[in-house]
mmCIF file as Biopython writes it, N, C-alpha, C and O atoms, coordinates in Angstrom:
data_model
#
loop_
_atom_site.group_PDB
_atom_site.id
_atom_site.type_symbol
_atom_site.label_atom_id
_atom_site.label_alt_id
_atom_site.label_comp_id
_atom_site.label_asym_id
_atom_site.label_entity_id
_atom_site.label_seq_id
_atom_site.pdbx_PDB_ins_code
_atom_site.Cartn_x
_atom_site.Cartn_y
_atom_site.Cartn_z
_atom_site.occupancy
_atom_site.B_iso_or_equiv
_atom_site.auth_seq_id
_atom_site.auth_asym_id
_atom_site.pdbx_PDB_model_num
ATOM 1   N N  . MET A ? 1  ? 1.081   -0.989 -0.170  1.0 0.0 1  A 1 
ATOM 2   C CA . MET A ? 1  ? -0.118  0.000  -0.093  1.0 0.0 1  A 1 
ATOM 3   C C  . MET A ? 1  ? 0.865   1.068  -0.025  1.0 0.0 1  A 1 
ATOM 4   O O  . MET A ? 1  ? 1.923   0.941  0.592   1.0 0.0 1  A 1 
ATOM 5   N N  . ALA A ? 2  ? 0.507   2.183  -0.691  1.0 0.0 2  A 1 
ATOM 6   C CA . ALA A ? 2  ? 1.089   3.719  -1.023  1.0 0.0 2  A 1 
ATOM 7   C C  . ALA A ? 2  ? 1.100   4.389  0.159   1.0 0.0 2  A 1 
ATOM 8   O O  . ALA A ? 2  ? 0.181   4.152  0.944   1.0 0.0 2  A 1 
ATOM 9   N N  . LEU A ? 3  ? 1.850   5.090  0.425   1.0 0.0 3  A 1 
ATOM 10  C CA . LEU A ? 3  ? 1.760   5.946  1.779   1.0 0.0 3  A 1 
ATOM 11  C C  . LEU A ? 3  ? 1.912   7.077  1.299   1.0 0.0 3  A 1 
ATOM 12  O O  . LEU A ? 3  ? 3.074   7.302  0.960   1.0 0.0 3  A 1 
ATOM 13  N N  . PHE A ? 4  ? 0.856   8.270  1.055   1.0 0.0 4  A 1 
ATOM 14  C CA . PHE A ? 4  ? 0.852   9.439  0.504   1.0 0.0 4  A 1 
ATOM 15  C C  . PHE A ? 4  ? 1.118   10.398 1.516   1.0 0.0 4  A 1 
ATOM 16  O O  . PHE A ? 4  ? 0.370   10.505 2.487   1.0 0.0 4  A 1 
ATOM 17  N N  . GLU A ? 5  ? 2.570   11.411 1.295   1.0 0.0 5  A 1 
ATOM 18  C CA . GLU A ? 5  ? 2.547   12.465 2.329   1.0 0.0 5  A 1 
ATOM 19  C C  . GLU A ? 5  ? 2.823   14.033 1.767   1.0 0.0 5  A 1 
ATOM 20  O O  . GLU A ? 5  ? 3.589   14.271 0.833   1.0 0.0 5  A 1 
ATOM 21  N N  . GLN A ? 6  ? 2.347   14.674 2.227   1.0 0.0 6  A 1 
ATOM 22  C CA . GLN A ? 6  ? 2.519   16.514 1.983   1.0 0.0 6  A 1 
ATOM 23  C C  . GLN A ? 6  ? 2.078   16.286 0.856   1.0 0.0 6  A 1 
ATOM 24  O O  . GLN A ? 6  ? 1.099   15.560 0.685   1.0 0.0 6  A 1 
ATOM 25  N N  . ARG A ? 7  ? 3.068   17.176 -0.629  1.0 0.0 7  A 1 
ATOM 26  C CA . ARG A ? 7  ? 1.983   17.353 -1.790  1.0 0.0 7  A 1 
ATOM 27  C C  . ARG A ? 7  ? 1.461   16.460 -2.429  1.0 0.0 7  A 1 
ATOM 28  O O  . ARG A ? 7  ? 0.575   16.699 -3.250  1.0 0.0 7  A 1 
ATOM 29  N N  . ASP A ? 8  ? 2.053   14.858 -2.097  1.0 0.0 8  A 1 
ATOM 30  C CA . ASP A ? 8  ? 1.222   14.011 -2.899  1.0 0.0 8  A 1 
ATOM 31  C C  . ASP A ? 8  ? -0.437  13.627 -2.421  1.0 0.0 8  A 1 
ATOM 32  O O  . ASP A ? 8  ? -1.352  13.219 -3.136  1.0 0.0 8  A 1 
ATOM 33  N N  . LEU A ? 9  ? -0.432  13.958 -0.773  1.0 0.0 9  A 1 
ATOM 34  C CA . LEU A ? 9  ? -1.566  13.746 -0.288  1.0 0.0 9  A 1 
ATOM 35  C C  . LEU A ? 9  ? -2.524  14.848 -0.655  1.0 0.0 9  A 1 
ATOM 36  O O  . LEU A ? 9  ? -3.755  14.848 -0.653  1.0 0.0 9  A 1 
ATOM 37  N N  . HIS A ? 10 ? -1.606  15.841 -0.988  1.0 0.0 10 A 1 
ATOM 38  C CA . HIS A ? 10 ? -2.550  17.167 -1.145  1.0 0.0 10 A 1 
ATOM 39  C C  . HIS A ? 10 ? -3.198  16.875 -2.764  1.0 0.0 10 A 1 
ATOM 40  O O  . HIS A ? 10 ? -4.305  17.328 -3.054  1.0 0.0 10 A 1 
ATOM 41  N N  . LEU A ? 11 ? -2.549  16.240 -3.556  1.0 0.0 11 A 1 
ATOM 42  C CA . LEU A ? 11 ? -2.738  16.302 -4.826  1.0 0.0 11 A 1 
ATOM 43  C C  . LEU A ? 11 ? -3.890  14.909 -5.223  1.0 0.0 11 A 1 
ATOM 44  O O  . LEU A ? 11 ? -4.591  14.735 -6.220  1.0 0.0 11 A 1 
ATOM 45  N N  . VAL A ? 12 ? -3.689  13.970 -3.825  1.0 0.0 12 A 1 
ATOM 46  C CA . VAL A ? 12 ? -4.756  12.870 -4.349  1.0 0.0 12 A 1 
ATOM 47  C C  . VAL A ? 12 ? -5.917  13.123 -3.802  1.0 0.0 12 A 1 
ATOM 48  O O  . VAL A ? 12 ? -6.889  12.419 -4.074  1.0 0.0 12 A 1 
ATOM 49  N N  . LYS A ? 13 ? -6.014  14.367 -2.781  1.0 0.0 13 A 1 
ATOM 50  C CA . LYS A ? 13 ? -7.160  14.996 -2.061  1.0 0.0 13 A 1 
ATOM 51  C C  . LYS A ? 13 ? -7.931  15.727 -3.328  1.0 0.0 13 A 1 
ATOM 52  O O  . LYS A ? 13 ? -9.118  15.542 -3.598  1.0 0.0 13 A 1 
ATOM 53  N N  . LYS A ? 14 ? -7.012  16.607 -4.064  1.0 0.0 14 A 1 
ATOM 54  C CA . LYS A ? 14 ? -7.744  17.311 -5.295  1.0 0.0 14 A 1 
ATOM 55  C C  . LYS A ? 14 ? -8.110  16.389 -6.157  1.0 0.0 14 A 1 
ATOM 56  O O  . LYS A ? 14 ? -9.293  16.346 -6.496  1.0 0.0 14 A 1 
ATOM 57  N N  . ALA A ? 15 ? -7.542  15.832 -6.475  1.0 0.0 15 A 1 
ATOM 58  C CA . ALA A ? 15 ? -7.901  14.493 -7.651  1.0 0.0 15 A 1 
ATOM 59  C C  . ALA A ? 15 ? -9.367  13.998 -7.211  1.0 0.0 15 A 1 
ATOM 60  O O  . ALA A ? 15 ? -10.262 13.935 -8.055  1.0 0.0 15 A 1 
ATOM 61  N N  . LEU A ? 16 ? -9.583  13.659 -5.905  1.0 0.0 16 A 1 
ATOM 62  C CA . LEU A ? 16 ? -10.430 12.926 -5.424  1.0 0.0 16 A 1 
ATOM 63  C C  . LEU A ? 16 ? -11.901 13.899 -5.686  1.0 0.0 16 A 1 
ATOM 64  O O  . LEU A ? 16 ? -13.004 13.540 -6.096  1.0 0.0 16 A 1 
ATOM 65  N N  . CYS A ? 17 ? -11.454 15.115 -5.311  1.0 0.0 17 A 1 
ATOM 66  C CA . CYS A ? 17 ? -12.730 16.094 -5.058  1.0 0.0 17 A 1 
ATOM 67  C C  . CYS A ? 17 ? -13.043 16.459 -6.725  1.0 0.0 17 A 1 
ATOM 68  O O  . CYS A ? 17 ? -14.181 16.689 -7.132  1.0 0.0 17 A 1 
ATOM 69  N N  . LEU A ? 18 ? -11.926 16.467 -7.526  1.0 0.0 18 A 1 
ATOM 70  C CA . LEU A ? 18 ? -12.473 16.750 -8.908  1.0 0.0 18 A 1 
ATOM 71  C C  . LEU A ? 18 ? -13.760 15.584 -9.461  1.0 0.0 18 A 1 
ATOM 72  O O  . LEU A ? 18 ? -14.872 15.653 -9.984  1.0 0.0 18 A 1 
ATOM 73  N N  . SER A ? 19 ? -12.974 14.700 -9.054  1.0 0.0 19 A 1 
ATOM 74  C CA . SER A ? 19 ? -14.000 13.254 -9.394  1.0 0.0 19 A 1 
ATOM 75  C C  . SER A ? 19 ? -14.837 13.136 -8.837  1.0 0.0 19 A 1 
ATOM 76  O O  . SER A ? 19 ? -15.686 12.388 -9.319  1.0 0.0 19 A 1 
ATOM 77  N N  . VAL A ? 20 ? -15.092 13.692 -7.680  1.0 0.0 20 A 1 
ATOM 78  C CA . VAL A ? 20 ? -16.642 13.480 -6.911  1.0 0.0 20 A 1 
ATOM 79  C C  . VAL A ? 20 ? -17.429 14.941 -7.829  1.0 0.0 20 A 1 
ATOM 80  O O  . VAL A ? 20 ? -18.593 14.908 -8.228  1.0 0.0 20 A 1 
ATOM 81  N N  . LEU A ? 21 ? -16.856 15.670 -7.945  1.0 0.0 21 A 1 
ATOM 82  C CA . LEU A ? 21 ? -17.765 16.885 -8.667  1.0 0.0 21 A 1 
ATOM 83  C C  . LEU A ? 21 ? -18.005 16.445 -10.017 1.0 0.0 21 A 1 
ATOM 84  O O  . LEU A ? 21 ? -19.132 16.623 -10.480 1.0 0.0 21 A 1 
ATOM 85  N N  . VAL A ? 22 ? -17.131 15.907 -10.704 1.0 0.0 22 A 1 
ATOM 86  C CA . VAL A ? 22 ? -17.693 15.459 -11.999 1.0 0.0 22 A 1 
ATOM 87  C C  . VAL A ? 22 ? -18.827 14.199 -12.145 1.0 0.0 22 A 1 
ATOM 88  O O  . VAL A ? 22 ? -19.798 14.138 -12.900 1.0 0.0 22 A 1 
ATOM 89  N N  . MET A ? 23 ? -18.300 13.130 -11.055 1.0 0.0 23 A 1 
ATOM 90  C CA . MET A ? 23 ? -19.480 11.937 -11.343 1.0 0.0 23 A 1 
ATOM 91  C C  . MET A ? 23 ? -20.798 12.488 -10.388 1.0 0.0 23 A 1 
ATOM 92  O O  . MET A ? 23 ? -21.809 11.791 -10.484 1.0 0.0 23 A 1 
ATOM 93  N N  . GLY A ? 24 ? -20.871 13.610 -9.527  1.0 0.0 24 A 1 
ATOM 94  C CA . GLY A ? 24 ? -21.882 13.885 -9.357  1.0 0.0 24 A 1 
ATOM 95  C C  . GLY A ? 24 ? -22.729 14.668 -9.953  1.0 0.0 24 A 1 
ATOM 96  O O  . GLY A ? 24 ? -23.903 14.694 -9.582  1.0 0.0 24 A 1 
ATOM 97  N N  . GLU A ? 25 ? -22.244 15.492 -11.051 1.0 0.0 25 A 1 
ATOM 98  C CA . GLU A ? 25 ? -22.830 15.838 -11.944 1.0 0.0 25 A 1 
ATOM 99  C C  . GLU A ? 25 ? -23.404 15.300 -13.032 1.0 0.0 25 A 1 
ATOM 100 O O  . GLU A ? 25 ? -24.036 15.939 -13.873 1.0 0.0 25 A 1 
ATOM 101 N N  . GLN A ? 26 ? -23.147 13.809 -13.044 1.0 0.0 26 A 1 
ATOM 102 C CA . GLN A ? 26 ? -23.610 13.396 -14.257 1.0 0.0 26 A 1 
ATOM 103 C C  . GLN A ? 26 ? -25.099 12.525 -14.008 1.0 0.0 26 A 1 
ATOM 104 O O  . GLN A ? 26 ? -25.280 11.882 -12.975 1.0 0.0 26 A 1 
ATOM 105 N N  . PRO A ? 27 ? -26.047 12.602 -15.028 1.0 0.0 27 A 1 
ATOM 106 C CA . PRO A ? 27 ? -27.460 12.222 -14.836 1.0 0.0 27 A 1 
ATOM 107 C C  . PRO A ? 27 ? -27.367 10.674 -14.385 1.0 0.0 27 A 1 
ATOM 108 O O  . PRO A ? 27 ? -26.600 9.820  -14.829 1.0 0.0 27 A 1 
ATOM 109 N N  . GLU A ? 28 ? -28.338 10.541 -13.398 1.0 0.0 28 A 1 
ATOM 110 C CA . GLU A ? 28 ? -28.506 9.360  -12.876 1.0 0.0 28 A 1 
ATOM 111 C C  . GLU A ? 28 ? -28.894 8.260  -14.058 1.0 0.0 28 A 1 
ATOM 112 O O  . GLU A ? 28 ? -29.540 8.616  -15.043 1.0 0.0 28 A 1 
ATOM 113 N N  . GLY A ? 29 ? -28.539 7.183  -13.913 1.0 0.0 29 A 1 
ATOM 114 C CA . GLY A ? 29 ? -28.436 6.106  -14.911 1.0 0.0 29 A 1 
ATOM 115 C C  . GLY A ? 29 ? -27.867 4.915  -14.871 1.0 0.0 29 A 1 
ATOM 116 O O  . GLY A ? 29 ? -27.242 4.672  -13.839 1.0 0.0 29 A 1 
ATOM 117 N N  . PRO A ? 30 ? -27.902 3.988  -15.800 1.0 0.0 30 A 1 
ATOM 118 C CA . PRO A ? 30 ? -26.974 3.201  -15.660 1.0 0.0 30 A 1 
ATOM 119 C C  . PRO A ? 30 ? -25.827 3.557  -15.486 1.0 0.0 30 A 1 
ATOM 120 O O  . PRO A ? 30 ? -25.220 3.077  -14.527 1.0 0.0 30 A 1 
ATOM 121 N N  . PHE A ? 31 ? -25.136 4.563  -16.409 1.0 0.0 31 A 1 
ATOM 122 C CA . PHE A ? 31 ? -23.661 4.580  -16.697 1.0 0.0 31 A 1 
ATOM 123 C C  . PHE A ? 31 ? -23.188 5.564  -15.586 1.0 0.0 31 A 1 
ATOM 124 O O  . PHE A ? 31 ? -22.089 6.086  -15.776 1.0 0.0 31 A 1 
ATOM 125 N N  . ARG A ? 32 ? -23.872 5.890  -14.449 1.0 0.0 32 A 1 
ATOM 126 C CA . ARG A ? 32 ? -23.398 7.136  -13.462 1.0 0.0 32 A 1 
ATOM 127 C C  . ARG A ? 32 ? -22.469 5.833  -12.489 1.0 0.0 32 A 1 
ATOM 128 O O  . ARG A ? 32 ? -23.070 4.828  -12.108 1.0 0.0 32 A 1 
ATOM 129 N N  . PRO A ? 33 ? -21.283 6.000  -12.247 1.0 0.0 33 A 1 
ATOM 130 C CA . PRO A ? 33 ? -20.766 5.277  -11.460 1.0 0.0 33 A 1 
ATOM 131 C C  . PRO A ? 33 ? -21.091 5.290  -9.705  1.0 0.0 33 A 1 
ATOM 132 O O  . PRO A ? 33 ? -20.151 5.512  -8.942  1.0 0.0 33 A 1 
ATOM 133 N N  . ASP A ? 34 ? -22.192 5.089  -9.278  1.0 0.0 34 A 1 
ATOM 134 C CA . ASP A ? 34 ? -22.722 5.722  -7.839  1.0 0.0 34 A 1 
ATOM 135 C C  . ASP A ? 34 ? -21.724 5.019  -7.002  1.0 0.0 34 A 1 
ATOM 136 O O  . ASP A ? 34 ? -21.056 5.667  -6.197  1.0 0.0 34 A 1 
ATOM 137 N N  . SER A ? 35 ? -21.556 3.602  -7.145  1.0 0.0 35 A 1 
ATOM 138 C CA . SER A ? 35 ? -20.419 2.932  -6.057  1.0 0.0 35 A 1 
ATOM 139 C C  . SER A ? 35 ? -19.001 3.556  -5.933  1.0 0.0 35 A 1 
ATOM 140 O O  . SER A ? 35 ? -18.361 3.509  -4.882  1.0 0.0 35 A 1 
ATOM 141 N N  . ASP A ? 36 ? -18.575 4.109  -7.005  1.0 0.0 36 A 1 
ATOM 142 C CA . ASP A ? 36 ? -17.411 4.719  -7.082  1.0 0.0 36 A 1 
ATOM 143 C C  . ASP A ? 36 ? -17.641 5.925  -6.786  1.0 0.0 36 A 1 
ATOM 144 O O  . ASP A ? 36 ? -16.633 6.538  -6.436  1.0 0.0 36 A 1 
ATOM 145 N N  . LEU A ? 37 ? -18.605 6.513  -6.793  1.0 0.0 37 A 1 
ATOM 146 C CA . LEU A ? 37 ? -18.678 7.949  -6.047  1.0 0.0 37 A 1 
ATOM 147 C C  . LEU A ? 37 ? -18.847 7.846  -4.410  1.0 0.0 37 A 1 
ATOM 148 O O  . LEU A ? 37 ? -18.396 8.680  -3.625  1.0 0.0 37 A 1 
ATOM 149 N N  . ALA A ? 38 ? -19.521 6.765  -4.077  1.0 0.0 38 A 1 
ATOM 150 C CA . ALA A ? 38 ? -19.558 6.818  -2.438  1.0 0.0 38 A 1 
ATOM 151 C C  . ALA A ? 38 ? -18.524 6.396  -2.064  1.0 0.0 38 A 1 
ATOM 152 O O  . ALA A ? 38 ? -18.119 6.835  -0.988  1.0 0.0 38 A 1 
ATOM 153 N N  . ASP A ? 39 ? -17.607 5.287  -2.862  1.0 0.0 39 A 1 
ATOM 154 C CA . ASP A ? 39 ? -16.079 4.901  -2.255  1.0 0.0 39 A 1 
ATOM 155 C C  . ASP A ? 39 ? -15.472 6.143  -2.147  1.0 0.0 39 A 1 
ATOM 156 O O  . ASP A ? 39 ? -14.890 6.469  -1.112  1.0 0.0 39 A 1 
ATOM 157 N N  . MET A ? 40 ? -15.571 7.049  -3.358  1.0 0.0 40 A 1 
ATOM 158 C CA . MET A ? 40 ? -14.632 8.222  -3.088  1.0 0.0 40 A 1 
ATOM 159 C C  . MET A ? 40 ? -14.888 9.278  -2.171  1.0 0.0 40 A 1 
ATOM 160 O O  . MET A ? 40 ? -13.990 10.060 -1.861  1.0 0.0 40 A 1 
ATOM 161 N N  . LYS A ? 41 ? -16.240 9.380  -1.630  1.0 0.0 41 A 1 
ATOM 162 C CA . LYS A ? 41 ? -16.926 10.335 -0.696  1.0 0.0 41 A 1 
ATOM 163 C C  . LYS A ? 41 ? -16.034 9.920  0.825   1.0 0.0 41 A 1 
ATOM 164 O O  . LYS A ? 41 ? -15.295 10.586 1.551   1.0 0.0 41 A 1 
ATOM 165 N N  . ASP A ? 42 ? -16.520 8.494  0.869   1.0 0.0 42 A 1 
ATOM 166 C CA . ASP A ? 42 ? -15.823 7.937  1.993   1.0 0.0 42 A 1 
ATOM 167 C C  . ASP A ? 42 ? -14.541 8.373  2.145   1.0 0.0 42 A 1 
ATOM 168 O O  . ASP A ? 42 ? -14.190 9.130  3.050   1.0 0.0 42 A 1 
ATOM 169 N N  . LEU A ? 43 ? -13.649 7.820  1.095   1.0 0.0 43 A 1 
ATOM 170 C CA . LEU A ? 43 ? -12.116 7.712  1.086   1.0 0.0 43 A 1 
ATOM 171 C C  . LEU A ? 43 ? -11.522 9.396  1.831   1.0 0.0 43 A 1 
ATOM 172 O O  . LEU A ? 43 ? -10.671 9.578  2.701   1.0 0.0 43 A 1 
ATOM 173 N N  . LEU A ? 44 ? -12.520 10.590 0.936   1.0 0.0 44 A 1 
ATOM 174 C CA . LEU A ? 44 ? -12.123 11.808 1.201   1.0 0.0 44 A 1 
ATOM 175 C C  . LEU A ? 44 ? -12.819 11.954 2.777   1.0 0.0 44 A 1 
ATOM 176 O O  . LEU A ? 44 ? -12.123 12.542 3.604   1.0 0.0 44 A 1 
ATOM 177 N N  . ASP A ? 45 ? -13.851 11.560 3.117   1.0 0.0 45 A 1 
ATOM 178 C CA . ASP A ? 45 ? -14.189 11.488 4.853   1.0 0.0 45 A 1 
ATOM 179 C C  . ASP A ? 45 ? -12.839 11.585 5.949   1.0 0.0 45 A 1 
ATOM 180 O O  . ASP A ? 45 ? -12.528 12.342 6.869   1.0 0.0 45 A 1 
ATOM 181 N N  . ARG A ? 46 ? -12.196 10.297 5.255   1.0 0.0 46 A 1 
ATOM 182 C CA . ARG A ? 46 ? -11.131 9.216  5.770   1.0 0.0 46 A 1 
ATOM 183 C C  . ARG A ? 46 ? -9.643  10.164 6.074   1.0 0.0 46 A 1 
ATOM 184 O O  . ARG A ? 46 ? -8.956  10.216 7.094   1.0 0.0 46 A 1 
ATOM 185 N N  . LEU A ? 47 ? -9.462  10.962 4.559   1.0 0.0 47 A 1 
ATOM 186 C CA . LEU A ? 47 ? -8.341  11.945 4.706   1.0 0.0 47 A 1 
ATOM 187 C C  . LEU A ? 47 ? -8.418  13.210 4.798   1.0 0.0 47 A 1 
ATOM 188 O O  . LEU A ? 47 ? -7.378  13.868 4.802   1.0 0.0 47 A 1 
ATOM 189 N N  . LEU A ? 48 ? -9.667  13.826 4.894   1.0 0.0 48 A 1 
ATOM 190 C CA . LEU A ? 48 ? -9.230  15.403 5.593   1.0 0.0 48 A 1 
ATOM 191 C C  . LEU A ? 48 ? -9.596  15.467 6.795   1.0 0.0 48 A 1 
ATOM 192 O O  . LEU A ? 48 ? -10.106 14.470 7.307   1.0 0.0 48 A 1 
ATOM 193 N N  . ARG A ? 49 ? -9.414  16.719 7.572   1.0 0.0 49 A 1 
ATOM 194 C CA . ARG A ? 49 ? -9.033  16.734 8.829   1.0 0.0 49 A 1 
ATOM 195 C C  . ARG A ? 49 ? -10.856 17.089 9.180   1.0 0.0 49 A 1 
ATOM 196 O O  . ARG A ? 49 ? -11.582 16.526 10.000  1.0 0.0 49 A 1 
ATOM 197 N N  . SER A ? 50 ? -11.118 17.978 8.421   1.0 0.0 50 A 1 
ATOM 198 C CA . SER A ? 50 ? -12.558 18.712 8.724   1.0 0.0 50 A 1 
ATOM 199 C C  . SER A ? 50 ? -13.428 18.813 7.788   1.0 0.0 50 A 1 
ATOM 200 O O  . SER A ? 50 ? -13.206 18.169 6.762   1.0 0.0 50 A 1 
ATOM 201 N N  . ASP A ? 51 ? -14.672 19.654 7.871   1.0 0.0 51 A 1 
ATOM 202 C CA . ASP A ? 51 ? -15.702 19.846 6.993   1.0 0.0 51 A 1 
ATOM 203 C C  . ASP A ? 51 ? -15.081 21.167 6.074   1.0 0.0 51 A 1 
ATOM 204 O O  . ASP A ? 51 ? -15.343 21.374 4.889   1.0 0.0 51 A 1 
ATOM 205 N N  . LYS A ? 52 ? -14.244 21.946 6.893   1.0 0.0 52 A 1 
ATOM 206 C CA . LYS A ? 52 ? -13.676 23.047 6.408   1.0 0.0 52 A 1 
ATOM 207 C C  . LYS A ? 52 ? -12.955 22.865 5.156   1.0 0.0 52 A 1 
ATOM 208 O O  . LYS A ? 52 ? -13.150 23.395 4.062   1.0 0.0 52 A 1 
ATOM 209 N N  . GLU A ? 53 ? -11.841 21.778 5.631   1.0 0.0 53 A 1 
ATOM 210 C CA . GLU A ? 53 ? -10.696 21.260 4.480   1.0 0.0 53 A 1 
ATOM 211 C C  . GLU A ? 53 ? -11.691 20.807 3.326   1.0 0.0 53 A 1 
ATOM 212 O O  . GLU A ? 53 ? -11.467 21.196 2.180   1.0 0.0 53 A 1 
ATOM 213 N N  . LEU A ? 54 ? -12.694 20.062 3.577   1.0 0.0 54 A 1 
ATOM 214 C CA . LEU A ? 54 ? -13.511 19.476 2.669   1.0 0.0 54 A 1 
ATOM 215 C C  . LEU A ? 54 ? -14.033 21.013 1.468   1.0 0.0 54 A 1 
ATOM 216 O O  . LEU A ? 54 ? -13.771 21.176 0.276   1.0 0.0 54 A 1 
ATOM 217 N N  . GLY A ? 55 ? -14.613 21.659 2.175   1.0 0.0 55 A 1 
ATOM 218 C CA . GLY A ? 55 ? -14.987 22.958 1.753   1.0 0.0 55 A 1 
ATOM 219 C C  . GLY A ? 55 ? -13.936 23.808 0.929   1.0 0.0 55 A 1 
ATOM 220 O O  . GLY A ? 55 ? -14.311 24.412 -0.076  1.0 0.0 55 A 1 
ATOM 221 N N  . LEU A ? 56 ? -12.543 23.856 1.378   1.0 0.0 56 A 1 
ATOM 222 C CA . LEU A ? 56 ? -11.818 24.446 0.658   1.0 0.0 56 A 1 
ATOM 223 C C  . LEU A ? 56 ? -11.157 23.332 -0.710  1.0 0.0 56 A 1 
ATOM 224 O O  . LEU A ? 56 ? -11.055 23.835 -1.830  1.0 0.0 56 A 1 
ATOM 225 N N  . TYR A ? 57 ? -10.857 22.252 -0.558  1.0 0.0 57 A 1 
ATOM 226 C CA . TYR A ? 57 ? -10.929 21.609 -1.930  1.0 0.0 57 A 1 
ATOM 227 C C  . TYR A ? 57 ? -11.707 21.244 -2.877  1.0 0.0 57 A 1 
ATOM 228 O O  . TYR A ? 57 ? -11.484 20.944 -4.050  1.0 0.0 57 A 1 
ATOM 229 N N  . MET A ? 58 ? -12.964 21.315 -2.050  1.0 0.0 58 A 1 
ATOM 230 C CA . MET A ? 58 ? -14.000 21.352 -2.972  1.0 0.0 58 A 1 
ATOM 231 C C  . MET A ? 58 ? -14.350 22.370 -3.822  1.0 0.0 58 A 1 
ATOM 232 O O  . MET A ? 58 ? -14.988 22.131 -4.847  1.0 0.0 58 A 1 
ATOM 233 N N  . ARG A ? 59 ? -13.890 23.856 -3.412  1.0 0.0 59 A 1 
ATOM 234 C CA . ARG A ? 59 ? -14.128 25.336 -3.957  1.0 0.0 59 A 1 
ATOM 235 C C  . ARG A ? 59 ? -12.785 25.300 -4.992  1.0 0.0 59 A 1 
ATOM 236 O O  . ARG A ? 59 ? -12.699 25.956 -6.030  1.0 0.0 59 A 1 
ATOM 237 N N  . SER A ? 60 ? -11.794 24.408 -4.478  1.0 0.0 60 A 1 
ATOM 238 C CA . SER A ? 60 ? -10.628 24.512 -5.466  1.0 0.0 60 A 1 
ATOM 239 C C  . SER A ? 60 ? -10.912 23.752 -6.892  1.0 0.0 60 A 1 
ATOM 240 O O  . SER A ? 60 ? -10.443 24.138 -7.963  1.0 0.0 60 A 1 
ATOM 241 N N  . ALA A ? 61 ? -11.731 22.648 -6.732  1.0 0.0 61 A 1 
ATOM 242 C CA . ALA A ? 61 ? -12.437 21.860 -7.754  1.0 0.0 61 A 1 
ATOM 243 C C  . ALA A ? 61 ? -13.468 22.549 -8.494  1.0 0.0 61 A 1 
ATOM 244 O O  . ALA A ? 61 ? -13.597 22.163 -9.656  1.0 0.0 61 A 1 
ATOM 245 N N  . HIS A ? 62 ? -14.142 23.365 -8.152  1.0 0.0 62 A 1 
ATOM 246 C CA . HIS A ? 62 ? -15.069 24.140 -8.699  1.0 0.0 62 A 1 
ATOM 247 C C  . HIS A ? 62 ? -14.067 25.310 -9.562  1.0 0.0 62 A 1 
ATOM 248 O O  . HIS A ? 62 ? -14.205 25.565 -10.759 1.0 0.0 62 A 1 
ATOM 249 N N  . LEU A ? 63 ? -13.461 25.681 -9.020  1.0 0.0 63 A 1 
ATOM 250 C CA . LEU A ? 63 ? -12.794 27.155 -10.043 1.0 0.0 63 A 1 
ATOM 251 C C  . LEU A ? 63 ? -11.636 25.878 -10.867 1.0 0.0 63 A 1 
ATOM 252 O O  . LEU A ? 63 ? -10.817 26.406 -11.619 1.0 0.0 63 A 1 
ATOM 253 N N  . ILE A ? 64 ? -11.592 25.124 -10.814 1.0 0.0 64 A 1 
ATOM 254 C CA . ILE A ? 64 ? -10.790 24.383 -11.696 1.0 0.0 64 A 1 
ATOM 255 C C  . ILE A ? 64 ? -11.710 24.174 -13.142 1.0 0.0 64 A 1 
ATOM 256 O O  . ILE A ? 64 ? -11.549 24.583 -14.292 1.0 0.0 64 A 1 
ATOM 257 N N  . LEU A ? 65 ? -12.775 23.309 -12.466 1.0 0.0 65 A 1 
ATOM 258 C CA . LEU A ? 65 ? -13.525 22.836 -13.707 1.0 0.0 65 A 1 
ATOM 259 C C  . LEU A ? 65 ? -14.758 24.132 -14.269 1.0 0.0 65 A 1 
ATOM 260 O O  . LEU A ? 65 ? -15.348 24.126 -15.350 1.0 0.0 65 A 1 
ATOM 261 N N  . LYS A ? 66 ? -14.870 25.050 -13.286 1.0 0.0 66 A 1 
ATOM 262 C CA . LYS A ? 66 ? -15.839 26.387 -13.735 1.0 0.0 66 A 1 
ATOM 263 C C  . LYS A ? 66 ? -15.452 27.289 -13.947 1.0 0.0 66 A 1 
ATOM 264 O O  . LYS A ? 66 ? -16.249 28.126 -14.370 1.0 0.0 66 A 1 
ATOM 265 N N  . GLY A ? 67 ? -13.935 27.705 -13.785 1.0 0.0 67 A 1 
ATOM 266 C CA . GLY A ? 67 ? -13.843 28.969 -13.129 1.0 0.0 67 A 1 
ATOM 267 C C  . GLY A ? 67 ? -14.537 29.750 -12.259 1.0 0.0 67 A 1 
ATOM 268 O O  . GLY A ? 67 ? -14.595 30.928 -12.611 1.0 0.0 67 A 1 
ATOM 269 N N  . SER A ? 68 ? -15.097 29.473 -11.206 1.0 0.0 68 A 1 
ATOM 270 C CA . SER A ? 68 ? -15.883 30.123 -10.512 1.0 0.0 68 A 1 
ATOM 271 C C  . SER A ? 68 ? -16.031 28.919 -9.134  1.0 0.0 68 A 1 
ATOM 272 O O  . SER A ? 68 ? -16.320 27.728 -9.239  1.0 0.0 68 A 1 
ATOM 273 N N  . PRO A ? 69 ? -15.719 29.714 -7.849  1.0 0.0 69 A 1 
ATOM 274 C CA . PRO A ? 69 ? -15.721 28.886 -6.529  1.0 0.0 69 A 1 
ATOM 275 C C  . PRO A ? 69 ? -17.042 27.787 -6.529  1.0 0.0 69 A 1 
ATOM 276 O O  . PRO A ? 69 ? -16.943 26.709 -5.944  1.0 0.0 69 A 1 
ATOM 277 N N  . GLY A ? 70 ? -18.325 28.201 -7.277  1.0 0.0 70 A 1 
ATOM 278 C CA . GLY A ? 70 ? -19.323 27.269 -7.291  1.0 0.0 70 A 1 
ATOM 279 C C  . GLY A ? 70 ? -20.358 27.411 -6.369  1.0 0.0 70 A 1 
ATOM 280 O O  . GLY A ? 70 ? -21.279 26.596 -6.344  1.0 0.0 70 A 1 
#
């Protein structure tokens, strides 16, 4: 199992938030990966220290994808 620290951990958190945002916006149906989405949200809950930190990473994901904080 890989151990992520510092910059690597930051990038993993950011990538998970981007993925959650993109997957969550897909229309419900047979091609929406709901189990992956749930697992990614669970992993974020375990990696992030607070709701505030989650908010900061999700804001960053919105900025990357939409050009606004969401």
